[in-house]
N, C-alpha and C positions, 0 to 999 in steps of 0.2 A: 504493499500499500504506499501511496505517496505521503510525504511528511507535510501536514497542513500547519501553517503558521499559527502559533498560539497568541498572536498579538490581538486578534479580534474575537476568536472563538476558542473554546476549550472542550475537551472530551469528557463527557459525563458517564458514558457507558461504552464498552468495547463493541467491536463488530460481532455479528453472529453469522455463522456459515449457513449454507442451505441445508434444510432438514425437512424430511417428510413432504417434499414437494413445495415447501415454503421458500421463496427466493431468499438469498443472503441479504443481510442488511449491513451497511457501513456503520462506523461509530456514530453514536448520538452526540451532537454538538450543541453548545449553548453559547450565547453572547458572553464575553468576558465581564460585562457590566452586571451580569446576573450571578457572579461567583458567590455572592452572599445570599442568594435566593432571588426569586422573581420579584420585581418591584410591585408592591400592592397598589390598589387604587388610591387616590387621594384620601386622607383621613375622613371618615364619616360618609364617604361616597360609595355606598354599597349598591345603589340603584341609579338609573338614569335620572329619576326624579330628584334624588339627593343632589346630583351635580347641579341642577338648575336651582333647586331650593336654597342650597348653601350659598350659591353665588348671589342670589337675590338678597340674602341676609348680609353678605359682605360688601356688595357693590350696588345697592339699590338705585343710586343716581347715575351710574355709568350708562352710557349709551349701549344698547344691545343689538337691536335689529333696525336696519335702515334700507330705504329704497329711494330712488331718484324721484323728485317731484316733477310731475308732467303738467305743464301749463300750455294750453293751445297747441298740443301735440309736440312740444319741445321739452326735452329733459333738462331739468335744472340740478341743483345741489341735492345731496342726500338728506332725507328727513328721517329722524331717529326716534325710536321708542326706547325708554330706559328699562333696566331690568325690572323695576317695580311696576312700571306701566304694563310690561309684557305679562308679569305675574298676575296682575289684577284681571287682565283679559283672559288669561288661562283659567283662572278660578271661575269666571263667568261661563266660559265655554264648558268646563267640567260640570257645573251645576245644570246647564241646559242639556248636556248629554244625559246626565242621570235623570232629569225630568222626563226625557223621552223613553225612559225605561231601560237604557243601556247600562250595564254594570260590569263589574270585575270579570275578566277573562273573556269578554266578548271582543269581537273584531271591529276595528274602525279603519276604513279605507281613507287614504289621502291621495288625491289625483290632481296633478298639475305641476307647473314649473316651480322652482324654489322661490319662496317669498315669505314675508313675515307670518302670514296666515298658516302656511305649511308648518313652520316651526311651532307656532302656538297650538295648532291642532295636535301635533305630536306630543307636546308637553302636557296637554290636557289628558291624552291617553296615559302618559306616564303617571299623572297624578292619581288616576282612578283605576289603575291596573288593567287597562284595556290593551289588547295587542294592536300595535300600529301596523297597518298593512299598506305599504305604498303600492299604488296602482300604476303600472309602467307600461304604456301602450307600445313602445318599440320592441317589446318581446314578441310581437307578431299580431296578425289579424285575430281578433277575438280574445287577446290576452287579458284585457280588462274584465271582460265577462267571465272568463275562466277563473281568474284570481278571486273575484267576488264570490263566485259559487264554491270554489274549492276551499277558500278560507272561511266561508259562511259569514261574510261581512254584513253587519246590520245597520251601520251608519257610514255615510261617505261624505267627506269634505272635498269639495271640487272647485278648481279654478273656473272662473266665469266662462271663459271661451271653450272649456272642455265639456260643459254641460250637454251640448248636443250629442257628443260621442257617448256620454254616459247614458243618455236617454235611449240610445239604440240598444242597450243591453237589457232593458227592463223586462222585455218579454220573458227572459229567463231569470235574470238576477233578482227580480222583485220577489222571488221565493224567499230570499234572505234579507235584502235591503228594505228597510222601513223608513229611513229618514235620509234626506239629502240636504247638505248645507253648502251654499255657494260662498266662495271667497269674496264675492262682490254682491251683485244684485240678481234678481230673478224676474223673468218676464211673465206676464199673465198667461201666455201660451205655454210656457214651460210648466207653470203651476198646474194648468189644466191637463197637460199631458201626463204629468206625474200622478195626479189624483185619479186618473183612469185606472191605475194599478193599485189604488188604495194606499199610496205613499204620501208622505209630507215633504215639501221642499221649502227651505227658508233662505232668505238673504242673510248675509253675515251679521248685520246690525240687528235685524229682527231676532236672529237666533240667540244673540248675546243677552237679549232681554227675556228669553223664554223661561229661564230658571227663576226669574223674579228675585226676591230677597232670600230665597232658600239657600241654606249653606249645607250641602251634603258632606258628610264626613269622608275624608280621604281614607282609602283602604290601606291596610298594612301590607307593605310590599317586601318580598324576600329577594335576595340577590339571584337565587336560582329560578325565579319566575321568568317566563318568556316575556320579552319586552316588545319584540317585533317579528313579523314574518316577512322576510325579503325574498321576492321571487327572482329567480335567475333562469337562464336558458336551460331547457332540458334537451336530451339527446333525441327524444321521440317527437319533439314539437311542443309538448305541453311544458310550461314553466314549472320549476321545482320550488316549493316553499321552504326556504331555509329558516329554521327556528333559532333565534338568537336571544339568549337570556340577558338579564341585567348584568350578570357577572361577566359574560363574554365582552360586553361593550365597555364596562367600567375597568376591567382588567386591561383591555387594549388601550383605553385612554391613559391608564397609569403607565403603560409601556411607552406610549408616544411622549408623554411628559418626561419620563425618565431618559428616553433616548435623546430628546432635544437638549435636556439639561447636561447630558454627558458630553455633548459636542459643542457646549457653550452657546447654545441657541435657545435658552430657556424662555418659555412663554411668559407673558405678563399681561396686565390689564391694558397696556398700551398697544397691544397687537390688534391689527385690523385684517379681517379675512374676507376675501372675495368669494361669495357663494354662487357658483354657476354649474358645477358638476351636479348631476341629479341627486337630490336627497334620497331618492329611491335606491341609491347605491350606498353600500356601507362605507366606502372610502370617504365620501364627503361627510356622511353622518358622524363618523368617529372624530374627524378633524374639527367639526363644528362643536361637538361635545367638549373637546379639549379646549377650544377657545372660550366656550361658556364657563368652563371650570375655572378660568382665570379672569373672568369679568371683562373679556375683550369684546370687540365690535364685529358684527357680521353684516356686511353690506351685500345686497343682492343685485345681480345683473338684470338687464331689461329683457332677457330671453331671446336676443337676436345676436348671432355670432358676429354680424357686421359691425355691431356697436360695442363689442366686448372690450377692445382696446380703449375706446372712449370712456366706458364705464370705469375701467381700471385707472385712467388718467384723473377722473374726478374723485374716485374713492381713495386712491393712493394706499392700497393694501400693503401690509408688511409681509403677509403670507398668502399664497394661493396654491391650490392644487390644479394640476393639469393632466390631460391625456396627451399622448404623443402627437395626435393629429393637430392639436392647438399649437404646440411647440414647433411642430413642422411648419405651420403657417407663419409663425413669427420668424423662424429661421429663413424661410423663403422670401418673406417681405424684406428682411434685412439684406439678404443677398441681392435682391432686385435693386434696392437703393444703392448698394455698393457698385453694381455694374453701371448704374446710371450716373455715378459721380465722375469727376474728372480724374485723369491719370495721377495727378498729384495727391488727391484725396485717397485714391485706392492704394497708392504706395505708402502713404502715411499710416493708413489703417493696417496694411499688411505688416509694416515694421512694428507698430504698436502691439499688434496681435502676437507676433512671434516673440517679442521681448517679454510680454506678460505671461504667455503660455510656458515659455522656457523657465521662467522664474517659479511658476506654479509647479512645474515638474520637479524642481529642485526642493520643494517643500514649503514654499511661501503660500500663505492663504491668499484668497483673491483680492482682499483689500490692501495687502502689503506688497503684492507682486509688481505693481506698476502704478502707483497712485497718481503720478503726473499724467499718464495716458488715460487713466480713468476720468480725469477732469477735462482733458483736451479732446479725447477721441471717443471714449465709450459713454460719456455722460448722456448723450442723446438716447442711447439704447436704454439706459436706466430710467430716464424720464418717460420713455414710451411705456414703461411698466409702472408708471406712477411716481417713480423717484424714491420710494421708500421700501421696496420689496427687498427682503433679506433672505427669503426662503421660498423656493418653488419645489413642490413635491409632485413627481410625475408617476402615474400608475396606470392600471387597467390593461396596459400592453407595453412591450419593450420600446424604449426610446433609442433611436439610431445613435450609435457611438459618435458619429461626426456632428450630429445636432447637439448632443449633450456636451461635447467638447467645446464647440463654438459658443454655446450659451453660457457655459461656466466661465468662459473668458470675458465675453463682452457684456453680459447682463449685470455684472458687478453684484452678484448675489449667489447664494448656493443653489445649485440644481441637483436635487437628489432623486434617484430612481428607486422605486420600491416594487414589491411583488406581494400579492396576497389574493385571496378569494373571498367571496361572501361567506363561505363555510369556515374560514379562518378569521372572520371579523376584520377583514381588510389586511393591513400591513403585517407581513410575516418576515420579510427581508427588506432592508433599506441600505442604500449605499451611503458612504460617509463623506463629509466635507473634507477637502484638502487631500483626498486620497485618489490621485488621478489614475493610479494603476487599476482602480475599480471601474473605470469607464467600460461600458458594455456589459457590466454585471448588475445584479440587483443587491449587491452588498452582502454583509453577514446577517444572521438572524436578528430580529428585534429581541430585547432582553426579557421577553416573557413567554418564550416557546422553546421546546426541544425539537431538533430537526435531524433527520437522517435520510440517507438515500437507500432505496431498495432496488436490487438488481432487476433488470428486465431482460432475461435471457433471450426471449424471442426476437428482441430488437438488437441484441449484441451489446447491451449496456451492463457493465459489471461495477457494482458499488465497492468491490474490494480490489479493483485494478490499480495500477500505478497512477492513472488519471481516473479518479472515482467518478462514475456516472451511474445514474439510476433515477427511479421515480422519487420525487420529493415527498417525504412523509412528515407530518407535523403533529406534535402533541402539546397539550397545554389547556389552560382554562379559557382561552379565547375561542376555542372551537365551538361550533354550532351544537345545538342539542338534538339534531336530526332533521330529516325532511318531513314536512307536514303531511300526514296520511300516507307516507311512502317509506315504511319500515324496511322494505326490500332494498330500496336504493341506499338507505342509511347503512345497512349491513354490508353493502358492496364496498363502500368507501371507508367505513370505520372498522378497523380490525385491531383488536387488542389495544384499544386506546389511541391508535394512530390513524390520522386522516390521510388517505391516499389522494394526492392532488390530481394525478393523471399527467402532470408535467414532468419532463425529464430534465434533471439538472446536472451540472458538472462542477465539483468543488475546484476552486482556484487555489494556488499555493498560499495566497494571503488570507484564506478563510472566507472569501466572498463566494457567491454562487452565480453561475451563469445558466440561464434556462436555454436548453439546446433543442428540445423536441417535445412532442406530445405523445403520450402512451397510446391513447385511443385516437381514432380518426375524427377528432374535433379540434378545430383551431380557433383562435381569437383574432379578429381584425383590429386595425389600429385604433378604432374608437371604442373597443371593448366588447363588441358583439361576438358571441360564440356561433360557430357554424358547424353543424353536424353534416359532414361532407357526404357520407354514404346515403343519408336520407335525401340530400339534394340530388345526388346522381341517380337515385331511383326515380325521383320525380322527373328530372330532365330526360331520363331514359324513355319516358312515355312519348317523347317527340318523334314523329315518324321520319323526320328529316335526317336523323342520325342513327347510327348503329351502336355506338358506344361513346362514353364521355368520361373524362377525368377532370374533376374540378379542383382548382388550387387557390389558396389564399394564404396570407401570413400576417403577422402582427405589425408589419411595417407598412402595410397598405390598407386602405379602407374599402377595397372592392375585390371581387373575385375575377379570375380568368379561367380559361379551360382549354383543353385539347380534346377534339372530337374526331371520331371517324364518321364522316358524312355517309348517308345512304346514297349509293351510286345512282340508283334510279331516280330518287327524289331530286338530287342535285342536277342531273341531266335534264329532267322534265322542266325544272325551273329555268335552266339555261336556254332550252328550246323556246319556252314561253317569252323569254326576254331577248330573243334573237342574238344569243351569245353562242359562238361556234368554237368551242375549245374542247380538248380531251379532258378526262376526269382529273388527271394530275394538275393540269393547268387551272382548271376550275377551283381546285383546293387552295390556290394562292391568289385567286381573283378577289380583290377587296369587296366587290359587290356580292359575291357568293358568301363571303364571311358575314356581311350584313344581313343577308337572307337567313342564314342559319341562326345567327344571333336573334333575329326577329322571331323566328319560329320557337326558339327556346324561351324567349321572353313571354310569348303568348301562353305557353304551358305554365311557366312560373306564375303568371298573373292569374290563370285559371285555378291554380292550386293555392292561391293566396300567399305566395312567398313574400318575404319582406324585401324592402328595397335593396339592402346590402347582400341579399341572396341571389340577385339578378346579375349575370355576368356583364362585364364591361368590354371584354375582348375575348377573341377565340382564335385558335390555330386549328386548321383542318389538316389532318394527316390522312392521306389516301390509303396508307398501309394500316390494316387493323392491328391493334395492340396484340402482341404475340409473345410466346415463350422464347422464341429464338433471340429476341432482343432483351430477354430477362425482365419483361414488363409485367408478366403474369405468373402466378403460381400454377402448378399442375392442375389445380382445381379451378383455374381461370379467375382467381381473385387478383385484384390489382396490387402490385408491389409498389407502394407509394414512394418510398425513398428512392428506388431505382428509377421510377418514372420521373421524379423530380431531377435526378441526375441526368437522365437521358434528354429531357426537354428543357434543361436549365437555360440555355441560350434563348430558346423560344419564349420562355416565361419572362426572362429579363427584357426582351424586346417588346413584349406585349405591355408590360408595366411602363416601359419607357415611352411608348407611343400613345398609350391610353391615358397617361397622367395629364 
């Protein structure tokens, strides 16, 4: 086995060899900051309600939730609610919820973009022991209806513009839902439509008055109680409900706080956080809980990616989370500005970049590496991010090493890449500031989990090899409590206390981890969407214009591409109808023929209600069927995906290059 540096991680259990068909496991590692035990949640914060309640007591007059004031269609400054004002509204919400007969252990749906009402609805759930169930429509057609019915949601808080979508589900979901509450107003037509199903719908202000002067007693909450059910993509199309307890979330919050303190980036009440990643994802939820625990401010974006940088400029956040796609856009925008600049400016930028990057490689932190160039050259980049950002956390998918490197130098703040899943309550690994050798990795484990690699013999990954590779397995109190109503799926991934992520990792000599593969044929696109590739190929296989198809995507791109064997007869009939006289091989490279096949596949995808990111953007037509001779298929005619990627790598690269 390779020697792993003890600078960032240390071994708590030795490796175990293969036994009785159970694959071998590598050593169990833990973050060095957990040598004296895992960091506990902040004192007294056993539940998510405690986090908010204690902060209200400590920071009643601090600004908590803010959004931009819109006057005559123009966005102005941020308008804020204090911790005490938010608390008072939460108490009214809770009283009104209880007045509707909704009590402890029942499910409350929240549907809409991040906003103050979203957080207040969530806190009302925390106060009265309800399960907060985010309704997330990008999980696919019918996902909102499925989640409401699967979780048996009885009350839904909904963004005003999402009400029409919610009403479409009532034919089925009204079996469970009894009350709808708009974040804003309700029209007479909407009220009439809802009442057809025997339901009640309220505008926000009307609902706040519903509880009157009644003061319902808050229920006693335990740390092991389920706090939220977060739905994530399932392999068969149906989303999976991930059960997360108070303990999972508060333990992770404790870990985030401990990690940031250990790298001299301690949170404080002066921190300002930009909330734009969906609160329906645990990544954003955990970070917001950590900000709340310190009495910091949370400012919400306007919900339009075109105005994100403008919102950042007005809010001036100190911390924000990002997905790689957003950072890629920032990187591309900066590169475009560089290309448009004069030769002198480009030369100055290049010199400043090299000088600062070389000093950072020698061990200087970003603020000491080239302070003069920060003021003269990189200041505008910092100002584009509001001027006060000190920490950007990237998650949900891998961040390209060249983008991470560039932004670490020019953004004048720390860019940290992390890795985690809903089932692990977000962050499980995170890279470290000032450790440039960790570029392209997800860093060492956070200080509240144990991690090991398990060999995957069928894929050739050995956790006991000189370069340890295997499935990433996680153990700790941050883990989920199971999948809602899916004990079978829970047993598949939870074995002897270890959660099997399905991702294949490779330990680096410095103790950081690099994600290199996926155990099952599921991959994640750059914006965090999971794609079950075999399911897609089965659907696209219904298209009569093709004989076979191999679909490909990765975490560095937001869309899919494919290689297909077109049906010879179908393609030749199309050519004849369009007065194109070419042989079959020539037709396969004809751009119009590719457009035709893509169109036919898109029709099938839309008929089967595939999501936007499941529709291909580019295709390569191979006139030669996938075969054993090229090592593309197994003897049972299953696709050898690694071999197909290797064989078609140049084709894949070209498709991504031309389709971007």
